[in-house]
N, C-alpha and C positions, 0 to 999 in steps of 0.2 A: 558286433559291438563296438569294433574300432573304427569303423567307417566316420567320415566326418566331411564338414564343409569349411572350405578354407577362402581366401580372398587375396586378390592382387590388384594394383592400380597401376594406370599408364596414363600419359598425359597424350599419347597418340594411339589408336586403334591396333596398328601394326608396329607400335614401337616397343621398347624394352620395358617389360612387365616387372613390377617390384613385389616381392612375396610379403604379404602383411599377415601372415599366418593363420591360425583357426579361426573360424566363426564359432564353432563347436563341433564336438564329436558325440556319437550316438550315446556313450554313456552318460554324459553331460546333461544331454537334452531328454533322455529317456524314450528316443525313438531309435529302434534298431535299423540298421543298414541306412544310415543317413547320407544317401547319394542323390544324384541328379537335380541340383538345385536350379531353379529359376527365379529371378528378380522381378517383381512386379509393382508398379505404381498405380494406386488408386485413389482418386482425388488429392488428399493432402497425406496419405499414407504410403508407405513402403513396407513390402511384404517378401519375404523369401518362402517359395513353395518347395517341396523335397519330398524324397521317400521312395520307397522299393518294395513292393509285395509284402509289405508290412503294414501298408497304410500310406496315403499321401497326407503330408501335414503343411501347415502355413504357420509363420510368426510374424509378428510384427517387428520391423528394424526402426533404428534411430531416423531421425530426419534425414541424416546424410547418407543412410544406407549401410553404413561400415561396421555396425555391429547390432546385436538383439537389443530392442527397447527394455529398459529396467522394467522388471515386473511382468513382461510378457511370457505366456505359456504357448508352447504347441497346441494346434487345435486341429483336430483330423478332420479331413475334407473329403476323402475318398477312400474306399475300400481296400482290399489287399490284392487286387488282381491287377494292380497299375504300377507303372515305373515311367520316368522319362516325360516328365508333364511338362507342357507348355500353355501359358494362360494368355488368353488374347480377348480384348474388348470390340465388340462390334456391335453398333447400335446401342440399346438398352440391356444388353446380354454380355455376360462373361462366359467364355467358351474355354473349358479345360480339356486339351488334347493329352492323351495319353497312350501307352502302349501295354499291350497283353500279349500273353504267349511267351514262348522261347526265342531269345534272340540270337544265339550264338551256335547254332547247329548247322550251318551251310544250308544245303537245300532242303534239311529238314526243320528248319526254323520255322515257328508258327506266329512269329511276331506279326502284329497288325496295329494300326494307329486307330484310336475310338475317340469319341468326344462326348461331353455332356455339357450342358449350360445352366447358368444361373443369373439371377437378376442382382446378386450382390457377390464381390469377388471371393469372399469366404462361403459362398454356397447359400443353400445346398445345391448341388449340381446334379441335374436329372436327365434322363433320357428324353425321347419324343413322347412316351407315354406317362412321363412324371415320375418315373420310377427311380430312387437314388443311385448315383455312383457310390455313395456309402456303402449300399448292398451290392455293389459290382454290376449295375446296370449301365448300359452306354450304347451309343450307336457306331458302328464301324465306318471309317472314313476311308481307309486304305488297307487293302489285303493283298496277300500274295496272287500274283498274275501277270500278265503281259510281260512274261519273261524274268520276273522277280519274285524272290522270296525273301521274307523276314523284314518285311516294309514296317519299320517302326521307329521309335524313339526319335521323333521329329525335335528338332533343335532350334527351329525358328520358322517363323511365316513372315514374308517380306513381299513387298510391291515393288516392281521395277519402274523405270522410267517411263513405260507405255501404259502402266496402270494394270498389269496382270500380276496377280498374287500367287505367289510360289510356296510350297511347304519343303521345307529341307528335313529328309529323314535318311536313314542307311537300309541298305538291303544287299542280297545276293544276286547274282545273275541266275535266273531259274532254269531248269531243265530244259535241255533243247536249245539254249543259247549260249554265245560265247562273246568275249569281247574282242574287238577288232584293233588293230593298231592305232587307229586314231581316236580311241576311247569310247566308241559307240558300242551296240549290241546288235547281233544279227542272228537269225536261226542258223543252227549248224548246218552244213551242207547247202546253204543259200549262196549263190554266187553274186 
């Protein structure tokens, strides 16, 4: 109940950031474990999505995005299997990427990245069969394998100058793999 969301501002992405204090803490907003925020612009509205294994929530922000809109209440968007959400619009759909499983157990981590989609930014988000993420249904996007474990908590989806789209997430080197001096991975005992 002590977790919360704060904000900071800067005139430059890599510049000095000024702490602007809290947006809210769990006890004030009534949502336990208020972590992992993501800011979303949808048409003329700004929203904050957040939450972790007690439900994913959204709330409308002021026009400048710096505080909760007066009278706005948290709306539960997804069930209790998720954390680390990222919302992306593509075509007519909104996609909610999230993480399930355990994140921080090294090679025993079961973290994976999942997704559901909706026609409205506030949902309902569903899997391919139309089953709701509110009931913890989803599609798996990235799971352990290819030398990695704990593949989750995506923090962004970006398109590079060539037009290739990349998802940023964290993971652990998987069993039988090791980091090389140049930051790459290879199978152990491979020359």
